[in-house]
N, C-alpha and C positions, 0 to 999 in steps of 0.2 A: 431577551436572550437571542443571540445570533443563531441562524439556522444551522450553521456548522457545529456550534456547541450543542444544540439540541439533538443533532444526529447522534453524537456520542452518548449523551446523557439519557436518551430514550431507550437505549438497548438494555436487555436484561443481563445480569451476571451469569456466567463469567465473561460473556462477549464484550460487555461494556469495559471492564478493566483491561481486557486484551487490546481493544481498539484504542483506548486512551494511552496505553503504554506505547503502542505502535506509532501513534501520533507524535508523542514526545521523542521517541527514538529517531524517527525520520527527521524531525525538525532539528534535533541535536546532532544528527549525523554530519551535517555540513552547514556552515554559516550562510551559504548561498541558497539553501532550500527555504522555500516559502510555501505557505498554505493558502488555498483559495477554495471557495465553495462554487463548484461548476457542475452542471448537469445533476444537481441535487445530491452531490457526493463530495467528500473531501478529496481534493487533488493536491499534489505536491509538485512544485516547480523547482527546477534548478536553473538559475539565471534566466528566468522567464520561459523556460521550456518545460512542458509537462513530462514528468518522469514516472509518477505512479499515483495510485489512488487507493483508498480503503473502502471495502464494501462487505456485506454480509450475504452469503449464498441463501437465496430464498428456500431452496429445497432442504439443505442440511442445517441451516441457521448457524453456520460457522463463518468466521471472518476470513477475508483473504486480502492480499495485496495484489492489485492489478499493475502490471508493468506496461506503460504505454507503448514503447517500441520493443515489446517482448519478442517479436519475431526475429529481431536482430541479436538476441541473447540466447545462448545455449547453456542451459543449466537443467539438471535432471528434476529439480523440484518445481520448475515452471512448466505449466501445461497450457496449451492453446485452446483446447476444446473446439468450439465452432467459431472462434474468433479469427479474423484475418490479420489483425495487427498486434493486438495485445495478448499477453500471456498472464496467467494468474499463478500465485503461490498460495494454495489453500493452507489454512492453519487450524489447529485444534485449540480452542480457547481453554480447554481443561488440562492441557499439557504445557510443559515449559516450552517457550518459544525458541526456535533455533536462531538465536541472535547473530552468531557468526555467519550463518547462511544468508540471513536477511541483509547483513552488512555487505556481504560479498555481492549479492544481487544489486543492492543499491549502488555499489561501486561500479558495476558493469553498466548499469543504466546511466549513471552520471558520465561515464567515459564516452558515451555516445555524443555528448554535448560539450565535453571539455576541450575539444580541439577547435 
């Protein structure tokens, strides 16, 4: 089994289902998005440029989407914490995911590379 697949399957529910859904949603969002295993986490690329990654907060055990060039994106649900470049969008695996908001943020991230 590939390491990237093991990452998703090794999580407990409901985090596992949440991450698997996010994986499929991101990959289906645009035909130019691809997935790669980098830095021991799943990264998503748009035409070869890293746009986001998926991870689980060690303290809260909740998933989040990390936006690589997050500092260039203004959105109230993106937080920078102590990062200089990336922002994250924390999610609650036990709640319905804000699909429209995730799509909006992906659109903003892709727009940084679309020109």
